[in-house]
C-alpha angles and dihedrals in degrees: 000000000000091000089051092052090049090050093052091046091052092049092050090051090048093048090050091050091050092049090049091050092050090049092050093047092050090066096048111111126210116262109283145158096231121145089238140357096235114118114234112226111188096204089056090054094054099268125136129199108257104163137014146158121203092183093233117164130033105282137056112268100238091191085070106026139027127198104261132219102354106191139043115000119176107303093346147030136271105228128186089221088070092064121079142147123223140142092013094305137106106227117209107186139196118201145151114235129167090348090306121122108217134197135170145220144172131193145181099226093119096036113035134013127170145157128222123009143095114295121189139175128184110214149154113231129229119273104222138070119250110033111065140206117234139182110192150151130234137182121225089223099045093117095047099077145352102247107097092199090063105026100033139236135259102242113197102199086186143340118191110213098175091193087075090063133297094257097045134083135168138229124199147172126220128179141159093049107211138052092333098044114159132203140188091223123241119306110207122212127187129201125169110241094017092137094057128072128337126327135175121245122192150172128204106200118188134162088263106042154346121246125191126210140189117190090347095306121121111233105168143010126200133185099183127096093020112186120208095180133088116269137178134238126245130191114192148167101218129209122221122246096236135045088234085068095067100047091104097033125123116231117231102026131165140210105204121201119194098185147340122213132184122199127187138178120242 
C-alpha cells in the first residue's frame, strides 16, 4: 500500500511539472528583433474599431476597395484579373501570362481616408523572390510639396523582399516626392517563421511618431516624416524594375490577406 501511495504521489508531481512546462512553453515567442516582447492590444490603449474588411464572399467589396493602378507598372502591368476574393482571403497575385508580367493592387483612395490610428492586416506573404508583398499608405497630395505634415508621407507598413532573408521584412517612410525626395531609410525586422502561415502587420500612427508591429510586437519607432493629413491604404503585389529581379520568382505567386482593421481614438 505504501508503495502504491508513493507511486501516485510521484505521478502527481510529474504531472504538475509537465503542466508547468507546457504553460511556460506556451508563452515562449519565436526568435525576433522586437523592441519588447509585450503584445500591443489596441483596445487596451484606448482604441476602438472604426473600419474593417474580413474579405468574406467571392468578390472584392468595392465600397471599401478599388482596383488600383491598372496599367504599366515597372517591367510589368497591374491587371484586375490578378485580384480575387475566396475562402475568406483577398488574393493579390503575381503571374506571367502571354509574355506579360502581371502584378496587382487595391486601395481605399476613393472609399476611406484617415489620419492617426492603429492599422492592422493579417496576411500570408508571397513565396518567391523578386516580386514583393506590401501594405502601405499614401497621400493624394504627396507630390504637391515637400512638407510631410501638409502633403503627407508614403508609410510602408511593411514590404517583404524575400531576397533579404525568408524571416526578414522592411518598413520605410518617404516624403517630398520629386527631386528633393527624402526617406527614413529601410528599417529591418526579423521574426522566426515569418515566411510560413499568417501573421499580423500593423502601424500605430500618432501626431508624435510612427510605430511598426509584427504579431503585436513593436519593432521600430520613427519621428521623422510625420504626416498630419489624411491618407489612404494600399495592399499590393509589386513587380520589380528589372528582368533580373524575377529570375528566382515563382509564377503564379500570391499575397493573401485575411483581414484589414482600423482602430482610432475618440
